[in-house]
N, C-alpha and C positions, 0 to 999 in steps of 0.2 A: 504494500500500500504506500503510495506516494504521500509525503508530508511536505506540502509546499511552504509551510511556515518555517521549516528548518533552513530554507534557502535565503530567507530574509535576513539581511545584516543590519538594517536600520529599522528597528521596530517602531520608532516614532513616526516616520514618514514613509514606511512601506517600500523603500528603495525606489521611490519615484524618480524619473529622469528630470522632472522639473517641479519645484515647490515654490509657491508664492505665498508671502505672508502679508495680509492686509491688516493694518493696525491703526490705532487712534492714539494721538499724543495727549488727549484730554481737552483739546480746544474745540472739538467738533462734537456732533451728536454721537452717542455710542453705537448707533446702528449704521453709521457710514461705512465702516469696513465690510459689513455684511452685504450692503447694497453693491459696493464695488466688486466684491467677490462673486456676487450673483451675475453681474454683467460679464465678468471674465469667464464664468462657467458657461454662459450662453454662447459666447464667442468661441470657446474651446469646442463645444459640441458642434457648432456650425462648421468647424474645420475638421471634424471627424476624430477629435481627441476625446479620450475619456478623462473625467476629472471627478474629484470628490472633495467636499469640504470636511476639514477635520478641526474641531474646536476643542478637543480634549487635551491638547498640548498647552494651550494658553495659560491655564491655571498653574502649570509647572514653571512657566517662564518667569512668573513674578518672583519666584524665590531662587531660581537657578541662574546665577550670573555667568557661570562657565558655558552653559548652553546658549545663552544670548551672545556671548563672545564668539563661540564656535560658528554660529550662523550669521554673524554681523547684524544682529537685531539691536536697534537703538535702546538704550537703557530706559528712556522715558516713555516707551510704548505701553499703553494701558490695556485697552480692549483690542481683540483681534481674532482673526481666523486664518487657518492655513488652507490653501487650495493645492492639492496634488494633481499633477497631470501625468498622463501616460497614453500609450496606444492600447486600445481595447483588444482583448484576446479574440473575441467573437465579433464578426461583422453583422451589422443590423440588416435584416433581409425583408421582413414583412411586419406590418403593423396590425393591430387588432382592429377589425372593421367595426365602426361604431355607427349607430343610427340614432337620429334624434326623434323624439316622440312627436314633436311638432315645432314649427318655426313660425313665429308671428312677426309681421312687419307692421309698424304703425306709422 
């Protein structure tokens, strides 16, 4: 039985070829990094890339100065979210056919 998790070297970011960190320095709305990450995710999907938002790392960043230094994350970053990119293993082929019950125009 194959165990793909044994091949992963970077457990925080899943060995992603590209990782982007959207953060807030405290001067803007706390939701701003999430909005920017959402637009980046839409752009990545339109290019055929797979991506995933990872928010579980950010609480660790507040106390781990070595991790911030390793990834060149500014010390004053407050709220944020990571977006990992990669090439999907499976190609999208068909969609689920959906029907609307009715459409009303006014």
